[in-house]
N, C-alpha and C positions, 0 to 999 in steps of 0.2 A: 504494500500500500504506500503510495506517495503522499507526501505532505503538501498541502497547497502552498504556493509561493507567497511570501509576505509581500504586502503591497507597499508601494512607494509612499512617502509622506505627502500629504496635501500641501499646497502652497502656504497655508496658514501654519501648519505644523512645522514646515521647513523654516519659516520666518521665526517661530518661537525658539528654534535651535540656533539659527545663524545670527540673529540680532545680538543676543548676549555674548556669543562667541566673538563677534567683531568688536564689542566693547572691551572684552578681556584682551584681545589682541591690541587694541588702541592703547589701553593702559600700559601694557608691556612696552609698546613702541615709544610712548612718551617718556617712559622712565629708562629707556635703553636697557631694559631688564632682560639679560640674556636667558636666564632660566624661564622667565615668563614667556619669552618669544619661543623658546624650544618647546614649551608645553602646547603651543598652537600648531605645531608641525608634526606630521607623521613621516616615517622613514621607510623606504626611500622616498625621495621627493625629486621634483624636477621644476626648473624655471625656464620658460621658453619666451624669448623676446626676438625682435627682428635681428638683433646683433649676435645673439648666442643662445646656446642651450646648455644649461648648467644642471648637473645632477647633484643632489644633496643626499648623501648616504647615511650620515651620522648626526647625532645631536651636537657634537662639537663643531661640525661644518655649519650647521644651522645657527648655532650660537654666534660663531664668528661672522658669518655673512649678514645676518639680520641685526646684530648689534652694530655693525658698521653702517648699515642702512639707517638705523635709528640715529646714530651719532652724526651722520652726514646731515640729516634734516635738523637735528638740534643745533648743529653749528651754523646752519642757514637761518636760525632764529625761530624754528618751529615751537609754538606753545600749545598747539592743538592739532589733532588729526581727526577728520570727520569722515567716517565711512557712510556711504549712501548705497543701499542695495538697489540696483537697477533691474535685476532679473534673478529669480531663483527657479531652479529646476531640480526636482527630486528624480534622479535617474534610476534609482532602485531603492531598496529598503535602507541601505547604508551609505549611498553615494548621492551627494548634492552638488550641483554646479551653481556657483554664485557669481554674477557679474556685479562688481563693486567699483564705485568711483570714490577714490580717496582725495580729500582736499586737505592739504597741509597748510596750516594757518600760522602766521607770525603775529607779532605785536600789532595792536590796533586793528585786528581782524584782517590784516593784509594777507591775501592768498599768495603763498610761496610757490605752490605747484599743485597740479591735479594729476592723478595717476589712475588710469583705467586698467583693471585687472579682472581676469576670470579665475576663480579658485575652484579646484576640484577638491571637495571636502569628503572625508570618510568619517562616518560616525563611529565613535568608540564608547566604551563604558564611561569614560571621563569627559566625554564631549567630542565635538568635531575636531578633526586634525586636517590641516592643509597638506595635500600630497602633490598638487600641481598648481603652479602660478603661471598664468599665460597673459602676456601683455596684450592689451587691446587698444584700438583706436576708435574714434567715433564713427 
């Protein structure tokens, strides 16, 4: 006898999972908290941009790479990072694709940069983990 396949999350259920996750990621980014950033990523992982493809196999690689990213934005004067979910898709019971626009903000609400990404998240017992980051353009 086969067991029926578990259903994908509804968009509302996916939002209930992804929204708090992005806030946790935001908090770690603003603090350049290496351990907090590592807790947001699963391994192995991959980052795909027009310029390169980077595999991230270990927690140490994630800590180094994403702490550098956070420190870069902090040196640019970042005081806030605002994620805006543009699209969520529950691909299966445990996999969610999230298109997110990040706005990095400096003093006096000056926009420093906007970054468009697509995350492939895999749900785990302790919450979602990013396994793929794909750069997007409008």
